C-alpha positions in Angstrom: 4.0 23.9 30.2 0.5 22.4 29.9 0.4 18.8 31.2 -0.9 16.4 28.5 -3.9 14.4 29.5 -3.2 10.7 30.0 -5.7 8.0 29.2 -6.0 4.6 30.9 -3.8 1.7 30.2 -6.9 -0.3 29.3 -7.8 2.3 26.7 -4.5 1.5 25.0 -4.4 -2.3 25.4 -8.0 -3.3 24.6 -8.5 -1.5 21.2 -4.9 -2.4 20.2 -5.4 -6.1 20.9 -8.8 -6.1 19.1 -7.1 -4.4 16.1 -4.2 -6.9 16.1 -6.7 -9.8 16.2 -8.8 -8.4 13.4 -5.9 -7.6 11.0 -2.9 -9.6 11.9 -3.8 -13.0 13.4 -4.5 -15.8 10.9 -7.5 -18.0 11.7 -8.9 -21.1 10.1 -12.3 -20.6 8.4 -14.1 -22.8 6.0 -11.1 -25.1 5.5 -8.5 -22.4 4.9 -6.5 -19.8 6.7 -7.4 -16.2 6.5 -8.0 -13.2 8.8 -11.1 -11.9 10.4 -11.4 -8.8 8.3 -11.4 -10.9 5.1 -14.0 -13.3 6.5 -16.3 -10.3 7.3 -15.6 -8.8 3.8 -16.5 -12.1 2.1 -19.8 -12.4 4.0 -20.8 -8.8 3.0 -19.7 -9.5 -0.6 -21.9 -12.7 -0.8 -24.9 -10.7 0.6 -24.7 -7.8 -1.8 -22.5 -9.1 -4.5 -24.9 -8.3 -7.4 -24.7 -4.6 -6.5 -20.9 -4.2 -6.0 -20.1 -3.5 -9.7 -22.7 -0.7 -9.6 -21.2 0.7 -6.4 -17.8 0.7 -8.0 -19.2 2.5 -11.0 -20.6 5.2 -8.8 -17.4 5.6 -6.8 -15.1 5.8 -9.8 -17.4 8.2 -11.6 -17.7 10.4 -8.6 -14.0 10.4 -8.1 -13.4 11.6 -11.6 -16.0 14.3 -11.6 -15.1 15.8 -8.2 -11.4 15.4 -8.9 -11.9 17.5 -12.0 -14.0 20.0 -10.2 -11.5 20.3 -7.4 -8.9 21.7 -9.9 -10.8 25.0 -9.7 -10.9 24.8 -5.9 -14.6 25.5 -5.4 -15.6 26.4 -1.8 -18.1 23.6 -1.6 -15.2 21.2 -1.6 -12.4 23.2 0.0 -14.5 24.3 2.9 -14.8 20.7 4.2 -11.4 19.2 5.1 -12.5 15.6 4.7 -14.0 16.2 1.3 -11.0 18.3 0.2 -8.5 15.6 1.3 -10.5 12.9 -0.5 -10.8 14.7 -3.8 -7.7 16.9 -3.9 -5.3 15.8 -6.6 -3.2 17.0 -9.5 -4.1 17.3 -13.1 -2.3 14.1 -14.1 -4.1 12.0 -11.5 -7.4 13.6 -12.6 -6.7 12.4 -16.1 -6.1 8.9 -14.7 -9.3 9.0 -12.8 -11.2 10.1 -15.9 -9.7 7.3 -18.0 -10.7 4.9 -15.2 -14.3 6.2 -15.3 -14.4 5.8 -19.0 -13.1 2.2 -18.8 -15.6 1.3 -16.0 -18.6 2.7 -18.0 -17.5 0.8 -21.1 -17.1 -2.4 -19.1 -20.3 -2.1 -17.0 -22.5 -1.3 -20.1 -20.7 -4.0 -22.2 -20.1 -1.6 -25.0 -18.2 -3.1 -28.0 -16.9 -1.4 -31.1 -18.5 -3.8 -33.6 -16.3 -6.2 -35.5 -13.1 -4.4 -34.9 -11.4 -7.2 -32.9 -8.2 -5.2 -32.7 -9.8 -2.0 -31.3 -9.1 -0.7 -27.8 -12.8 -0.8 -26.8 -13.0 -4.5 -27.9 -9.9 -5.3 -26.0 -11.3 -3.7 -22.8 -14.8 -5.1 -22.9 -14.9 -8.3 -25.0 -11.4 -9.5 -24.1 -12.5 -9.0 -20.5 -9.6 -6.9 -19.4 -12.0 -4.3 -17.9 -14.4 -7.0 -16.8 -11.6 -8.8 -14.9 -10.6 -5.7 -13.1 -14.2 -4.6 -12.3 -15.8 -7.9 -11.3 -12.8 -9.8 -9.9 -10.7 -7.0 -8.4 -12.7 -3.8 -7.7 -15.7 -5.7 -6.4 -13.3 -7.3 -3.8 -11.4 -4.1 -3.0 -14.5 -2.0 -2.4 -15.6 -4.0 0.6 -12.2 -4.6 2.1 -11.4 -0.9 1.8 -14.5 0.0 3.6 -13.9 -2.5 6.5 -10.2 -1.7 6.7 -10.9 2.0 6.7 -13.4 1.8 9.4 -11.4 -0.5 11.7 -7.9 0.7 11.1 -8.2 3.4 13.8 -8.0 0.5 16.3 -4.4 0.1 15.3 -3.6 3.8 14.6 -5.5 5.9 17.2 -5.0 4.2 20.5 -1.3 4.4 21.1 0.0 1.2 19.4 2.2 3.0 17.0 3.7 5.2 19.7 4.3 2.2 21.9 6.1 0.2 19.2 8.0 3.3 18.1 9.4 3.8 21.6 10.4 0.2 21.9 12.2 0.2 18.5 14.0 3.5 19.0 17.3 1.9 20.1 17.6 -0.3 17.0 16.6 2.2 14.2 19.9 4.1 13.9 22.5 1.2 14.0 20.4 -1.1 11.8 18.8 1.3 9.3 20.8 4.5 9.7 17.7 6.6 10.5 16.6 8.3 13.8 14.6 6.5 16.4 11.6 8.7 15.9 11.2 7.3 12.4 10.0 4.1 14.0 6.5 5.6 14.3 6.5 6.5 10.6 7.7 3.0 9.7 5.2 1.2 11.8 2.4 3.4 10.5 3.3 2.2 7.0 3.7 -1.4 7.9 0.5 -1.7 9.9 -1.6 1.1 8.4 -0.9 2.5 5.0 2.2 3.4 2.9 0.7 6.7 1.8 0.2 7.8 5.4 3.9 6.9 6.0 5.0 9.0 3.1 2.9 11.9 4.3 4.3 11.6 7.8 7.8 11.5 6.4 7.3 14.5 4.2 5.9 16.4 7.2 8.9 15.6 9.3 11.3 16.4 6.5 9.7 19.8 5.9 9.7 20.5 9.6 13.5 19.9 9.8 13.4 16.7 11.8 14.7 14.5 9.0 17.7 15.2 6.8 17.5 14.7 3.0 19.1 11.3 3.3 16.8 10.2 6.2 13.7 11.3 4.4 14.7 9.5 1.2 15.4 6.3 3.1 12.3 6.3 5.2 9.9 7.1 2.3 11.4 4.6 -0.2 12.3 1.8 2.2 9.7 1.9 5.1 6.5 3.2 3.4 5.4 -0.4 3.2 2.3 -1.9 1.6 -0.4 -2.2 4.3 -1.9 -5.4 5.6 -5.1 -4.5 3.7 -3.5 -4.3 0.3 -1.4 -7.5 1.0 -4.6 -9.4 1.8 -6.2 -8.2 -1.5 -3.0 -9.2 -3.5 -2.9 -12.7 -2.1 -6.7 -13.1 -2.4 -6.3 -12.1 -6.1 -4.2 -15.2 -6.8 -6.4 -17.4 -4.6 -3.7 -18.3 -2.0 -5.2 -16.9 1.2 -4.4 -20.1 3.1 -0.7 -19.1 3.0 -1.3 -15.6 4.4 0.7 -16.2 7.6 3.8 -17.3 5.8 3.2 -14.8 3.1 3.2 -11.8 5.4 6.1 -13.1 7.4 8.1 -13.4 4.2 7.1 -9.8 3.2 8.3 -8.5 6.6 11.6 -10.5 6.3 12.3 -9.1 2.8 11.3 -5.6 3.9 13.9 -5.8 6.7 16.6 -7.1 4.4 15.9 -4.3 1.9 16.0 -1.8 4.8 19.4 -3.1 5.8 20.9 -3.0 2.3 19.4 -0.1 0.4 20.5 2.8 2.7 24.1 1.6 2.3 24.2 1.6 -1.5 23.5 4.2 -4.2 21.3 6.1 -4.8 20.3 6.4 -1.1 23.9 6.3 0.2 24.7 9.3 -1.9 22.1 11.6 -0.2 23.4 14.3 2.1 22.5 14.8 5.7 21.2 18.3 5.1 18.1 19.8 6.6 15.4 22.1 5.2 15.2 23.7 8.7 18.3 23.6 10.8 18.3 22.9 14.5 15.0 20.9 14.7 16.5 17.4 14.7 16.0 16.0 18.2 18.2 13.9 20.3 17.6 10.2 20.6 18.2 9.6 24.3 15.4 8.7 26.7 13.7 11.8 28.1 14.2 12.7 31.7 12.1 10.8 34.1 12.0 7.6 32.2 14.1 4.6 33.0 13.3 2.3 30.1 11.9 2.4 26.6 9.1 0.2 27.8 8.0 2.8 30.4 8.3 5.6 27.8 6.3 3.6 25.3 3.5 3.1 27.8 3.5 6.8 28.6 3.3 7.8 24.9 0.5 5.3 24.4 -1.5 6.7 27.3 -1.0 10.2 26.1 -2.4 9.2 22.7 -5.4 7.6 24.4 -5.9 10.8 26.4 -6.2 12.7 23.1 -9.0 10.5 21.9 -12.2 12.4 21.5 -14.6 9.5 21.6 -16.7 7.6 19.0 -17.1 10.6 16.8 -13.3 10.8 16.2 -13.2 7.0 15.6 -15.9 7.2 13.0 -14.4 10.3 11.4 -11.0 8.8 11.0 -12.5 5.5 9.8 -14.6 7.1 7.1 -11.7 9.3 6.1 -9.6 6.2 5.6 -12.3 4.4 3.7 -13.1 7.5 1.5 -9.4 8.0 0.6 -9.1 4.4 -0.5 -12.4 4.3 -2.3 -12.1 7.5 -4.3 -8.3 7.7 -4.5 -7.3 4.1 -5.3 -10.2 2.4 -7.1 -10.1 4.7 -10.1 -6.3 4.3 -10.5 -6.7 0.5 -10.3 -9.4 0.6 -12.9 -7.3 2.7 -15.3 -3.8 1.2 -14.8 -5.0 -2.3 -14.2 -7.1 -2.4 -17.4 -4.4 -0.8 -19.5 -1.8 -3.2 -18.2 -4.0 -6.2 -18.9 -4.8 -4.9 -22.4 -1.1 -4.6 -23.0 -0.3 -7.9 -21.5 -3.0 -9.7 -23.5 -2.5 -8.0 -26.8 1.2 -6.9 -27.0 4.6 -8.2 -26.1 5.7 -5.1 -24.2 5.9 -6.8 -20.8 7.6 -9.8 -22.3 10.3 -7.5 -23.6 10.7 -5.5 -20.4 10.8 -8.7 -18.3 13.3 -10.5 -20.5 16.4 -9.4 -18.4 14.8 -11.2 -15.4 14.2 -14.5 -17.3 17.8 -15.9 -16.7 17.5 -15.1 -13.0 14.0 -16.7 -12.8 15.3 -19.8 -14.6 18.3 -19.9 -12.3 16.0 -19.9 -9.3 13.9 -22.7 -10.9 10.7 -20.6 -10.9 7.9 -22.5 -12.7 6.4 -20.7 -15.7 9.4 -18.3 -15.7 8.5 -16.7 -19.0 5.0 -15.8 -17.7 6.5 -14.6 -14.4 9.0 -12.4 -16.1 6.1 -10.3 -17.6 5.1 -9.2 -14.1 8.5 -8.0 -12.9 8.6 -4.5 -14.4 4.9 -3.7 -14.6 4.8 -3.4 -10.8 6.5 0.0 -11.1 3.2 1.4 -12.5 0.8 -0.2 -9.9 1.1 -2.8 -7.2 -2.1 -4.7 -8.1 -1.2 -5.2 -11.8 1.3 -8.1 -11.4 -1.2 -10.1 -9.4 -3.9 -9.3 -11.9 -1.7 -10.6 -14.7 -0.6 -13.6 -12.7 -4.2 -14.5 -11.9 -5.1 -14.6 -15.6 -1.9 -16.0 -17.1 -0.1 -18.1 -14.5 -1.3 -21.5 -13.3 1.5 -22.7 -10.9 0.7 -21.8 -7.3 4.3 -21.4 -6.4 4.8 -18.8 -9.1 1.6 -17.0 -8.2 2.9 -16.8 -4.6 6.3 -15.5 -5.7 4.6 -12.8 -7.8 2.3 -11.8 -5.0 5.2 -11.4 -2.6 7.4 -9.4 -5.0 4.5 -7.1 -6.1 4.2 -6.0 -2.5 7.9 -5.8 -1.6 8.7 -3.8 -4.8 6.9 -1.0 -2.9 7.7 2.0 -5.2 4.7 1.9 -7.5 3.8 5.2 -9.2 0.0 4.9 -8.7 0.4 5.6 -5.0 3.7 5.7 -3.0 5.9 6.7 -5.9 3.5 9.4 -7.0 3.3 10.8 -3.5 7.0 10.9 -3.1 7.4 12.7 -6.5 4.7 15.2 -5.5 6.3 16.0 -2.1 9.5 17.8 -1.2 11.3 14.5 -0.4 14.5 14.6 -2.5 14.0 11.6 -4.7 13.8 11.8 -8.5 11.9 9.6 -10.9 15.1 7.9 -12.3 16.2 7.2 -8.6 12.8 5.7 -7.9 13.2 3.3 -10.8 16.7 2.3 -9.7 15.4 1.6 -6.2 12.5 -0.3 -7.7 14.9 -2.6 -9.6 17.1 -3.0 -6.5 14.1 -4.0 -4.4 12.9 -6.4 -7.2 16.2 -8.3 -7.4 16.6 -8.6 -3.6 13.0 -9.7 -3.2 13.3 -12.3 -5.9 16.5 -13.8 -4.4 14.7 -14.3 -1.1 11.1 -15.1 -2.2 12.0 -17.8 -4.8 14.0 -20.1 -2.4 11.4 -19.5 0.4 8.6 -20.5 -2.0 10.4 -23.7 -2.9 10.4 -24.6 0.8 6.8 -23.7 1.3 5.5 -25.5 -1.8 7.8 -28.5 -1.6 
């Protein structure tokens, strides 16, 4: 058997520590607490802020056009893996990208439909639904996505995930009823990106390493919202000084959900059946290793040994950034704008959120009626609750609660939910919605009391 090349211990520790410092350690800057990546993003935004809406326009338009062209699988796209991965999508997501492109052009050009104050175009442009999404959300996202995409390989490519995965192996099965190897998928989601976690889980399920039950649990419970998205959500409601407590609370709620949801329907009803029999691996420590710590260091050094140098770092970084730019920004422009139009001009979210109003009142949440409007809309897209909260809610405590719940709800169709439905992972749309409601209730029962303590 070919011996895998091992890298140096320093090659694991130094990039990983830098990545943790950039993404996970709160620092005080300009009178408030934030993280280094957000500070750099703000500096760049201040320097080129006037050009950011135009950059967003180009990105969303390009995404729509090349996504549409990709449906015919032309060789000039499919021949290049990075380009193909960036613009490959299904017909329904192409439609969403095209609608996002239409909205951003209408908004950027300030087009109005004359005196028709009830028309959709007027609602998008004059009522500032589209303007809010373009100028206050996308113009922030575009820089953070670029920085996060370029720098996330520090967390993902130098053995940190393998190391943490090995350390957590002994607790995954008794606590979360899933195999130890799932720790890598879980940490990938928590630290990196939920979509990557879903893709890893689908790959492991199709390869026979996870059962139906395990794949369903991992994809719907551990494909967590990344630090990057969490930053953007909290920044959207102007509460970045609470980021440390905010992210700790998100992690705590995520752990509680991971303890409860696998043990209740619909996840508890899934069968331990495999697509490919005989591939599931044992969970004991491999021969030659005396501790999980030793094994973790060995895996980390193997990952460092696979590193091809700065070219791989840049390739992975630009791949991450391109995926978020061309895959996420158009969806946010489309769904975020439509949600704001509906929130500002209809009572649909008031109606859908009414069942949560008694619980919000019981938990003594300020502006409970306004908060209830954001409870269900998170099923469509993670950013939409914070968009609505930023424009309709004034109480900082309520904004904080909404920001927490919008992240811990997790199963939003614009990304994680859509990926699960598009994969072979055995979870249906109705099951996703039930899981979304279960996560919302659990999150609210924890987030509201915690927010009272934080803001008291």
